[in-house]
Backbone as XML, in Angstrom:
<?xml version="1.0"?>
<chain id="A" units="angstrom">
  <residue number="1" name="UNK">
    <atom name="N" x="97.087" y="6.151" z="108.575"/>
    <atom name="CA" x="97.123" y="6.057" z="109.994"/>
    <atom name="C" x="96.164" y="7.334" z="110.518"/>
  </residue>
  <residue number="2" name="UNK">
    <atom name="N" x="96.215" y="8.388" z="109.811"/>
    <atom name="CA" x="95.310" y="9.501" z="110.255"/>
    <atom name="C" x="93.852" y="9.132" z="110.247"/>
  </residue>
  <residue number="3" name="UNK">
    <atom name="N" x="93.367" y="8.472" z="109.185"/>
    <atom name="CA" x="91.927" y="8.109" z="109.000"/>
    <atom name="C" x="91.569" y="7.209" z="110.138"/>
  </residue>
  <residue number="4" name="UNK">
    <atom name="N" x="92.468" y="6.311" z="110.789"/>
    <atom name="CA" x="92.011" y="5.377" z="111.790"/>
    <atom name="C" x="91.671" y="6.158" z="113.114"/>
  </residue>
  <residue number="5" name="UNK">
    <atom name="N" x="92.289" y="7.333" z="113.195"/>
    <atom name="CA" x="92.250" y="8.154" z="114.424"/>
    <atom name="C" x="90.760" y="8.922" z="114.371"/>
  </residue>
  <residue number="6" name="UNK">
    <atom name="N" x="90.002" y="8.973" z="113.457"/>
    <atom name="CA" x="88.806" y="9.744" z="113.543"/>
    <atom name="C" x="87.923" y="9.255" z="114.626"/>
  </residue>
  <residue number="7" name="UNK">
    <atom name="N" x="87.271" y="10.211" z="115.280"/>
    <atom name="CA" x="86.483" y="9.875" z="116.464"/>
    <atom name="C" x="87.340" y="9.813" z="117.789"/>
  </residue>
  <residue number="8" name="UNK">
    <atom name="N" x="88.501" y="9.707" z="117.717"/>
    <atom name="CA" x="89.395" y="9.664" z="118.700"/>
    <atom name="C" x="89.802" y="10.900" z="119.238"/>
  </residue>
  <residue number="9" name="UNK">
    <atom name="N" x="90.485" y="10.975" z="120.501"/>
    <atom name="CA" x="90.979" y="12.204" z="121.051"/>
    <atom name="C" x="92.430" y="12.492" z="120.820"/>
  </residue>
  <residue number="10" name="UNK">
    <atom name="N" x="92.850" y="13.757" z="120.708"/>
    <atom name="CA" x="94.250" y="14.149" z="120.397"/>
    <atom name="C" x="94.705" y="15.070" z="121.471"/>
  </residue>
  <residue number="11" name="UNK">
    <atom name="N" x="95.756" y="14.906" z="122.133"/>
    <atom name="CA" x="96.306" y="15.862" z="123.252"/>
    <atom name="C" x="97.769" y="16.085" z="122.778"/>
  </residue>
  <residue number="12" name="UNK">
    <atom name="N" x="98.185" y="17.391" z="122.921"/>
    <atom name="CA" x="99.582" y="17.767" z="122.581"/>
    <atom name="C" x="100.425" y="17.994" z="123.808"/>
  </residue>
  <residue number="13" name="UNK">
    <atom name="N" x="101.707" y="17.918" z="123.841"/>
    <atom name="CA" x="102.524" y="17.905" z="124.948"/>
    <atom name="C" x="102.896" y="19.426" z="125.131"/>
  </residue>
  <residue number="14" name="UNK">
    <atom name="N" x="102.556" y="20.414" z="124.592"/>
    <atom name="CA" x="102.913" y="21.675" z="124.677"/>
    <atom name="C" x="101.922" y="22.726" z="124.449"/>
  </residue>
  <residue number="15" name="UNK">
    <atom name="N" x="102.034" y="24.017" z="124.402"/>
    <atom name="CA" x="101.291" y="24.922" z="123.959"/>
    <atom name="C" x="100.874" y="24.707" z="122.580"/>
  </residue>
  <residue number="16" name="UNK">
    <atom name="N" x="99.577" y="25.208" z="122.019"/>
    <atom name="CA" x="99.067" y="24.988" z="120.760"/>
    <atom name="C" x="98.862" y="26.434" z="120.179"/>
  </residue>
  <residue number="17" name="UNK">
    <atom name="N" x="99.739" y="26.941" z="119.320"/>
    <atom name="CA" x="99.389" y="28.243" z="118.738"/>
    <atom name="C" x="98.543" y="28.044" z="117.464"/>
  </residue>
  <residue number="18" name="UNK">
    <atom name="N" x="97.379" y="28.604" z="117.322"/>
    <atom name="CA" x="96.424" y="28.743" z="116.270"/>
    <atom name="C" x="96.239" y="29.924" z="115.626"/>
  </residue>
  <residue number="19" name="UNK">
    <atom name="N" x="95.385" y="29.820" z="114.778"/>
    <atom name="CA" x="94.843" y="31.243" z="114.173"/>
    <atom name="C" x="93.451" y="31.250" z="113.773"/>
  </residue>
  <residue number="20" name="UNK">
    <atom name="N" x="92.711" y="32.243" z="114.046"/>
    <atom name="CA" x="91.350" y="32.275" z="113.652"/>
    <atom name="C" x="91.215" y="32.519" z="112.177"/>
  </residue>
  <residue number="21" name="UNK">
    <atom name="N" x="92.349" y="32.938" z="111.440"/>
    <atom name="CA" x="92.233" y="33.235" z="109.954"/>
    <atom name="C" x="92.625" y="31.908" z="109.286"/>
  </residue>
  <residue number="22" name="UNK">
    <atom name="N" x="91.718" y="31.308" z="108.489"/>
    <atom name="CA" x="92.167" y="30.115" z="107.864"/>
    <atom name="C" x="93.192" y="30.298" z="106.626"/>
  </residue>
  <residue number="23" name="UNK">
    <atom name="N" x="93.263" y="31.602" z="106.238"/>
    <atom name="CA" x="94.354" y="31.870" z="105.278"/>
    <atom name="C" x="95.857" y="31.876" z="105.889"/>
  </residue>
  <residue number="24" name="UNK">
    <atom name="N" x="95.849" y="32.335" z="107.095"/>
    <atom name="CA" x="97.123" y="32.273" z="107.937"/>
    <atom name="C" x="97.425" y="30.797" z="108.236"/>
  </residue>
  <residue number="25" name="UNK">
    <atom name="N" x="96.461" y="30.115" z="108.766"/>
    <atom name="CA" x="96.577" y="28.699" z="109.061"/>
    <atom name="C" x="97.144" y="27.956" z="107.965"/>
  </residue>
  <residue number="26" name="UNK">
    <atom name="N" x="96.502" y="28.187" z="106.698"/>
    <atom name="CA" x="96.931" y="27.454" z="105.533"/>
    <atom name="C" x="98.341" y="27.691" z="105.215"/>
  </residue>
  <residue number="27" name="UNK">
    <atom name="N" x="98.747" y="28.982" z="105.257"/>
    <atom name="CA" x="100.078" y="29.517" z="104.755"/>
    <atom name="C" x="101.126" y="28.915" z="105.770"/>
  </residue>
  <residue number="28" name="UNK">
    <atom name="N" x="100.835" y="28.608" z="107.166"/>
    <atom name="CA" x="101.723" y="27.935" z="107.921"/>
    <atom name="C" x="101.970" y="26.393" z="107.699"/>
  </residue>
  <residue number="29" name="UNK">
    <atom name="N" x="100.759" y="25.927" z="107.379"/>
    <atom name="CA" x="100.550" y="24.436" z="107.184"/>
    <atom name="C" x="101.432" y="24.104" z="105.829"/>
  </residue>
  <residue number="30" name="UNK">
    <atom name="N" x="101.164" y="24.976" z="104.790"/>
    <atom name="CA" x="101.977" y="24.711" z="103.574"/>
    <atom name="C" x="103.506" y="24.999" z="103.545"/>
  </residue>
  <residue number="31" name="UNK">
    <atom name="N" x="103.798" y="25.959" z="104.534"/>
    <atom name="CA" x="105.112" y="26.261" z="104.682"/>
    <atom name="C" x="106.049" y="25.332" z="105.387"/>
  </residue>
  <residue number="32" name="UNK">
    <atom name="N" x="105.408" y="24.331" z="105.848"/>
    <atom name="CA" x="106.344" y="23.459" z="106.832"/>
    <atom name="C" x="106.937" y="22.523" z="105.814"/>
  </residue>
  <residue number="33" name="UNK">
    <atom name="N" x="108.271" y="22.148" z="106.368"/>
    <atom name="CA" x="109.071" y="21.172" z="105.566"/>
    <atom name="C" x="108.354" y="19.842" z="105.421"/>
  </residue>
  <residue number="34" name="UNK">
    <atom name="N" x="108.192" y="19.522" z="104.049"/>
    <atom name="CA" x="107.588" y="17.985" z="104.058"/>
    <atom name="C" x="108.690" y="17.152" z="103.757"/>
  </residue>
  <residue number="35" name="UNK">
    <atom name="N" x="108.757" y="16.051" z="104.421"/>
    <atom name="CA" x="109.699" y="14.804" z="104.402"/>
    <atom name="C" x="108.799" y="13.677" z="103.852"/>
  </residue>
  <residue number="36" name="UNK">
    <atom name="N" x="109.479" y="12.713" z="103.444"/>
    <atom name="CA" x="108.760" y="11.482" z="102.775"/>
    <atom name="C" x="107.998" y="10.817" z="103.796"/>
  </residue>
  <residue number="37" name="UNK">
    <atom name="N" x="108.224" y="10.971" z="104.972"/>
    <atom name="CA" x="107.472" y="10.081" z="106.163"/>
    <atom name="C" x="106.588" y="10.850" z="106.823"/>
  </residue>
  <residue number="38" name="UNK">
    <atom name="N" x="106.511" y="12.319" z="106.662"/>
    <atom name="CA" x="105.663" y="13.230" z="107.370"/>
    <atom name="C" x="104.754" y="13.824" z="106.416"/>
  </residue>
  <residue number="39" name="UNK">
    <atom name="N" x="103.488" y="14.444" z="106.988"/>
    <atom name="CA" x="102.678" y="15.306" z="106.133"/>
    <atom name="C" x="102.177" y="16.506" z="107.014"/>
  </residue>
  <residue number="40" name="UNK">
    <atom name="N" x="101.538" y="17.433" z="106.372"/>
    <atom name="CA" x="101.101" y="18.525" z="107.136"/>
    <atom name="C" x="99.533" y="18.208" z="107.421"/>
  </residue>
  <residue number="41" name="UNK">
    <atom name="N" x="99.185" y="18.700" z="108.557"/>
    <atom name="CA" x="97.631" y="18.480" z="108.945"/>
    <atom name="C" x="97.054" y="20.012" z="109.238"/>
  </residue>
  <residue number="42" name="UNK">
    <atom name="N" x="95.969" y="20.323" z="108.670"/>
    <atom name="CA" x="95.447" y="21.554" z="109.185"/>
    <atom name="C" x="94.087" y="21.228" z="109.988"/>
  </residue>
  <residue number="43" name="UNK">
    <atom name="N" x="94.217" y="21.606" z="111.220"/>
    <atom name="CA" x="92.927" y="21.212" z="112.090"/>
    <atom name="C" x="92.056" y="22.458" z="112.142"/>
  </residue>
  <residue number="44" name="UNK">
    <atom name="N" x="90.652" y="22.223" z="112.000"/>
    <atom name="CA" x="89.829" y="23.169" z="112.122"/>
    <atom name="C" x="89.147" y="22.925" z="113.695"/>
  </residue>
  <residue number="45" name="UNK">
    <atom name="N" x="89.269" y="23.931" z="114.686"/>
    <atom name="CA" x="89.017" y="23.728" z="116.084"/>
    <atom name="C" x="87.797" y="24.420" z="116.237"/>
  </residue>
  <residue number="46" name="UNK">
    <atom name="N" x="86.650" y="23.909" z="116.779"/>
    <atom name="CA" x="85.445" y="24.375" z="117.118"/>
    <atom name="C" x="85.417" y="24.385" z="118.606"/>
  </residue>
  <residue number="47" name="UNK">
    <atom name="N" x="85.184" y="25.715" z="119.224"/>
    <atom name="CA" x="84.979" y="25.825" z="120.689"/>
    <atom name="C" x="83.738" y="26.481" z="121.080"/>
  </residue>
  <residue number="48" name="UNK">
    <atom name="N" x="83.068" y="26.133" z="121.813"/>
    <atom name="CA" x="81.799" y="26.522" z="122.389"/>
    <atom name="C" x="82.139" y="27.050" z="123.925"/>
  </residue>
  <residue number="49" name="UNK">
    <atom name="N" x="82.341" y="28.313" z="124.123"/>
    <atom name="CA" x="82.757" y="28.810" z="125.222"/>
    <atom name="C" x="81.901" y="28.515" z="126.529"/>
  </residue>
  <residue number="50" name="UNK">
    <atom name="N" x="80.534" y="28.255" z="126.275"/>
    <atom name="CA" x="79.636" y="27.888" z="127.121"/>
    <atom name="C" x="79.824" y="26.426" z="127.663"/>
  </residue>
  <residue number="51" name="UNK">
    <atom name="N" x="80.244" y="25.498" z="126.869"/>
    <atom name="CA" x="80.456" y="24.151" z="127.078"/>
    <atom name="C" x="81.923" y="23.637" z="127.613"/>
  </residue>
  <residue number="52" name="UNK">
    <atom name="N" x="82.822" y="24.662" z="127.446"/>
    <atom name="CA" x="84.082" y="24.223" z="127.837"/>
    <atom name="C" x="84.370" y="24.343" z="129.187"/>
  </residue>
  <residue number="53" name="UNK">
    <atom name="N" x="84.842" y="23.333" z="129.918"/>
    <atom name="CA" x="85.018" y="23.484" z="131.489"/>
    <atom name="C" x="86.498" y="23.238" z="131.664"/>
  </residue>
  <residue number="54" name="UNK">
    <atom name="N" x="87.239" y="22.406" z="130.859"/>
    <atom name="CA" x="88.668" y="22.088" z="131.296"/>
    <atom name="C" x="89.698" y="22.740" z="130.230"/>
  </residue>
  <residue number="55" name="UNK">
    <atom name="N" x="89.272" y="23.240" z="129.223"/>
    <atom name="CA" x="90.256" y="23.545" z="128.198"/>
    <atom name="C" x="90.595" y="25.180" z="128.439"/>
  </residue>
  <residue number="56" name="UNK">
    <atom name="N" x="91.843" y="25.449" z="128.475"/>
    <atom name="CA" x="92.056" y="26.929" z="128.671"/>
    <atom name="C" x="92.713" y="27.390" z="127.361"/>
  </residue>
  <residue number="57" name="UNK">
    <atom name="N" x="92.134" y="28.516" z="127.010"/>
    <atom name="CA" x="92.715" y="29.266" z="125.725"/>
    <atom name="C" x="92.308" y="30.563" z="125.888"/>
  </residue>
  <residue number="58" name="UNK">
    <atom name="N" x="93.284" y="31.354" z="124.996"/>
    <atom name="CA" x="93.120" y="32.859" z="124.996"/>
    <atom name="C" x="93.454" y="33.435" z="123.589"/>
  </residue>
  <residue number="59" name="UNK">
    <atom name="N" x="92.609" y="34.295" z="123.196"/>
    <atom name="CA" x="93.009" y="35.126" z="121.925"/>
    <atom name="C" x="93.999" y="36.069" z="122.402"/>
  </residue>
  <residue number="60" name="UNK">
    <atom name="N" x="95.265" y="35.883" z="121.792"/>
    <atom name="CA" x="96.400" y="36.857" z="122.176"/>
    <atom name="C" x="96.707" y="37.737" z="120.933"/>
  </residue>
  <residue number="61" name="UNK">
    <atom name="N" x="95.853" y="37.992" z="120.095"/>
    <atom name="CA" x="95.928" y="38.921" z="119.082"/>
    <atom name="C" x="96.643" y="40.178" z="119.431"/>
  </residue>
  <residue number="62" name="UNK">
    <atom name="N" x="96.121" y="40.813" z="120.444"/>
    <atom name="CA" x="96.397" y="42.198" z="120.929"/>
    <atom name="C" x="97.916" y="42.044" z="121.542"/>
  </residue>
  <residue number="63" name="UNK">
    <atom name="N" x="98.293" y="40.946" z="122.059"/>
    <atom name="CA" x="99.725" y="40.917" z="122.716"/>
    <atom name="C" x="100.661" y="40.371" z="121.616"/>
  </residue>
  <residue number="64" name="UNK">
    <atom name="N" x="100.299" y="39.911" z="120.509"/>
    <atom name="CA" x="101.114" y="39.330" z="119.484"/>
    <atom name="C" x="101.901" y="40.427" z="118.778"/>
  </residue>
  <residue number="65" name="UNK">
    <atom name="N" x="103.153" y="40.088" z="118.373"/>
    <atom name="CA" x="103.922" y="40.982" z="117.663"/>
    <atom name="C" x="103.340" y="41.084" z="116.201"/>
  </residue>
  <residue number="66" name="UNK">
    <atom name="N" x="102.751" y="39.995" z="115.773"/>
    <atom name="CA" x="102.008" y="39.928" z="114.381"/>
    <atom name="C" x="100.490" y="39.852" z="114.516"/>
  </residue>
  <residue number="67" name="UNK">
    <atom name="N" x="99.795" y="40.950" z="114.645"/>
    <atom name="CA" x="98.328" y="40.932" z="114.899"/>
    <atom name="C" x="97.571" y="40.297" z="113.875"/>
  </residue>
  <residue number="68" name="UNK">
    <atom name="N" x="98.044" y="40.461" z="112.610"/>
    <atom name="CA" x="97.421" y="39.739" z="111.365"/>
    <atom name="C" x="97.345" y="38.418" z="111.447"/>
  </residue>
  <residue number="69" name="UNK">
    <atom name="N" x="98.001" y="37.719" z="112.443"/>
    <atom name="CA" x="97.961" y="36.331" z="112.447"/>
    <atom name="C" x="96.625" y="35.814" z="113.309"/>
  </residue>
  <residue number="70" name="UNK">
    <atom name="N" x="95.977" y="36.766" z="114.010"/>
    <atom name="CA" x="94.776" y="36.517" z="114.640"/>
    <atom name="C" x="95.038" y="35.105" z="115.668"/>
  </residue>
  <residue number="71" name="UNK">
    <atom name="N" x="96.064" y="35.238" z="116.463"/>
    <atom name="CA" x="96.504" y="34.033" z="117.358"/>
    <atom name="C" x="95.734" y="33.652" z="118.424"/>
  </residue>
  <residue number="72" name="UNK">
    <atom name="N" x="95.351" y="32.547" z="118.582"/>
    <atom name="CA" x="94.674" y="31.855" z="119.681"/>
    <atom name="C" x="95.463" y="30.829" z="120.249"/>
  </residue>
  <residue number="73" name="UNK">
    <atom name="N" x="95.942" y="30.798" z="121.543"/>
    <atom name="CA" x="96.802" y="30.013" z="122.162"/>
    <atom name="C" x="95.974" y="29.161" z="123.118"/>
  </residue>
  <residue number="74" name="UNK">
    <atom name="N" x="96.375" y="27.756" z="123.003"/>
    <atom name="CA" x="95.739" y="26.804" z="123.872"/>
    <atom name="C" x="96.711" y="26.272" z="124.810"/>
  </residue>
  <residue number="75" name="UNK">
    <atom name="N" x="96.206" y="25.994" z="125.997"/>
    <atom name="CA" x="97.195" y="25.539" z="127.210"/>
    <atom name="C" x="97.693" y="24.127" z="126.955"/>
  </residue>
  <residue number="76" name="UNK">
    <atom name="N" x="98.782" y="23.866" z="127.545"/>
    <atom name="CA" x="99.373" y="22.456" z="127.509"/>
    <atom name="C" x="98.316" y="21.484" z="127.683"/>
  </residue>
  <residue number="77" name="UNK">
    <atom name="N" x="98.500" y="20.404" z="127.070"/>
    <atom name="CA" x="97.574" y="19.094" z="127.207"/>
    <atom name="C" x="96.165" y="19.420" z="126.893"/>
  </residue>
  <residue number="78" name="UNK">
    <atom name="N" x="95.783" y="20.361" z="126.150"/>
    <atom name="CA" x="94.389" y="20.572" z="125.696"/>
    <atom name="C" x="94.157" y="19.370" z="124.805"/>
  </residue>
  <residue number="79" name="UNK">
    <atom name="N" x="92.862" y="19.010" z="124.925"/>
    <atom name="CA" x="92.409" y="17.685" z="124.298"/>
    <atom name="C" x="91.271" y="18.050" z="123.229"/>
  </residue>
  <residue number="80" name="UNK">
    <atom name="N" x="91.356" y="17.393" z="122.104"/>
    <atom name="CA" x="90.374" y="17.680" z="121.233"/>
    <atom name="C" x="90.009" y="16.319" z="120.665"/>
  </residue>
  <residue number="81" name="UNK">
    <atom name="N" x="88.698" y="16.290" z="120.150"/>
    <atom name="CA" x="88.286" y="15.057" z="119.478"/>
    <atom name="C" x="88.389" y="15.302" z="117.924"/>
  </residue>
  <residue number="82" name="UNK">
    <atom name="N" x="88.770" y="14.403" z="117.209"/>
    <atom name="CA" x="88.882" y="14.294" z="115.694"/>
    <atom name="C" x="87.482" y="13.981" z="115.275"/>
  </residue>
  <residue number="83" name="UNK">
    <atom name="N" x="86.826" y="14.865" z="114.642"/>
    <atom name="CA" x="85.499" y="14.664" z="114.105"/>
    <atom name="C" x="85.634" y="13.918" z="112.776"/>
  </residue>
  <residue number="84" name="UNK">
    <atom name="N" x="86.396" y="14.440" z="111.874"/>
    <atom name="CA" x="86.560" y="13.971" z="110.593"/>
    <atom name="C" x="88.045" y="14.293" z="110.094"/>
  </residue>
  <residue number="85" name="UNK">
    <atom name="N" x="88.489" y="13.600" z="109.064"/>
    <atom name="CA" x="89.813" y="13.833" z="108.582"/>
    <atom name="C" x="89.703" y="13.402" z="107.173"/>
  </residue>
  <residue number="86" name="UNK">
    <atom name="N" x="90.197" y="14.337" z="106.134"/>
    <atom name="CA" x="90.191" y="14.071" z="104.838"/>
    <atom name="C" x="91.328" y="14.538" z="104.042"/>
  </residue>
  <residue number="87" name="UNK">
    <atom name="N" x="91.875" y="13.877" z="103.146"/>
    <atom name="CA" x="93.114" y="14.253" z="102.435"/>
    <atom name="C" x="92.565" y="15.295" z="101.248"/>
  </residue>
  <residue number="88" name="UNK">
    <atom name="N" x="93.081" y="16.448" z="101.242"/>
    <atom name="CA" x="92.823" y="17.365" z="100.360"/>
    <atom name="C" x="94.033" y="17.401" z="99.181"/>
  </residue>
  <residue number="89" name="UNK">
    <atom name="N" x="93.599" y="16.859" z="98.018"/>
    <atom name="CA" x="94.680" y="16.593" z="97.040"/>
    <atom name="C" x="95.171" y="17.840" z="96.454"/>
  </residue>
  <residue number="90" name="UNK">
    <atom name="N" x="94.345" y="18.889" z="96.308"/>
    <atom name="CA" x="94.748" y="20.134" z="95.624"/>
    <atom name="C" x="95.769" y="20.918" z="96.646"/>
  </residue>
  <residue number="91" name="UNK">
    <atom name="N" x="95.681" y="20.890" z="97.954"/>
    <atom name="CA" x="96.600" y="21.526" z="98.840"/>
    <atom name="C" x="97.670" y="20.676" z="99.378"/>
  </residue>
  <residue number="92" name="UNK">
    <atom name="N" x="97.701" y="19.343" z="99.131"/>
    <atom name="CA" x="98.542" y="18.390" z="99.691"/>
    <atom name="C" x="98.453" y="18.304" z="101.201"/>
  </residue>
  <residue number="93" name="UNK">
    <atom name="N" x="97.348" y="18.527" z="101.752"/>
    <atom name="CA" x="97.186" y="18.667" z="103.236"/>
    <atom name="C" x="96.155" y="17.643" z="103.651"/>
  </residue>
  <residue number="94" name="UNK">
    <atom name="N" x="96.185" y="17.161" z="104.919"/>
    <atom name="CA" x="95.029" y="16.596" z="105.429"/>
    <atom name="C" x="94.373" y="17.582" z="106.463"/>
  </residue>
  <residue number="95" name="UNK">
    <atom name="N" x="92.983" y="17.683" z="106.304"/>
    <atom name="CA" x="92.242" y="18.583" z="106.972"/>
    <atom name="C" x="91.063" y="17.865" z="107.682"/>
  </residue>
</chain>
């Protein structure tokens, strides 16, 4: 099902907490509970501040209790395009 969404848009119903650190993001993705009908997905989000007009996001590293997470928070209903999606067999994640 994930592969069929390549090229499409994705929007979430709440705030999206992300990390600028790939290691932190991978830790969270691998730490989630895996059920037979669910899988973990690790998104790589690219934002060009000059071209973004409607997506609101903020680096909240300085306000976070855990500065090492390098947290970036995206506003409710931020929309992203899925450019590519691949299954990584070594990490058991979709990226």
